[in-house]
C-alpha positions, 0 to 999 in steps of 0.5 A: 499500500502507498500513500501520497500527502498533500503537496507543500514545500515542507514537512515536519514528521514525527517519527516513533516506535515501540510504545508498547502501550504507553504514550509519555507527555513529552512526546506530544510536546514534541510532536505539536507542529508536526504535519505527520506522525508515523508509528514504526510498530509495536503501538500496544494499545490503539488509543495512543494511534488516537492520541496522535491522531489527534495532533497530526495525521497518522500512519502505522504500521503492526509491529510483532507485539500489536495483537487483537482485531485492531492491530490486524487492521494495521498494515505490515509496511507501508510506503509513503510519498513526501515532495518527490522523497519515497519512505518505506515504513516496517517494523523490523528491518530484517523483514525488508523485502523491497528492492530499494534501488528499483523502487527509487526508495529514499528512506526506510523507517523501522522499530522493533531493536529499541536503540535509535539509529539513523545511518546512510546505506549507499543512497539509502537512510535508514531511520530508527527512532529507538523506543519512546518508553523501553529503550535498550543497552543504556539509551535514552527514550527517544524519537525522531523529527523528520524534516523535508524540504524539496530533496533535502531530509533532515533527522533530528533525534530527540532525547525526550529526558530533557 
C-alpha cells in the first residue's frame, strides 16, 4: 500500500516506535508542530494512535507485539510519498523485502530494536527512532523529527529525558 501526502514545500514528520501501550506527555509536546506522524510498530494500544491522530495525521504499521482485531487492520508495511521523496515504513528491518534500488526509495523507517539509529547505506537513509518508553542498552527514550524540504532530508534524534 502507498500513501501520498498533500503537496507543500516543507514537511515536519514525527517518527515514533515501540510505545507498547504508553505515550509519554513529552512526545505530544515534541510532535505538536508536525505535519505527519509515523509509528513504526509495537504500538500496544489503539488509544496511542488516537492520541497521536489528534496532533497530526498518523500512519502506523503493525509490530510483532501488536495483537487483536485493531492491530490486524494495520498493514505490515507502508510506503509514503512526500515531495519527491519516498519513505518505506516497517517494524523489523530484517523483514525488508523490497528492492530499494528499483523502487527509488529514499528513507526506510523501522523500529523493533529499541535502539535509535540513523545511518545512510548507499543512497538510502535508515531511521530507527528507538523506543519512546522502553529503550535498551543504555539509550534514553527517544523519537525522531524528520524535516523534508524538496530533495533535502534532515533528521533530529530527540532525547525525551531532556
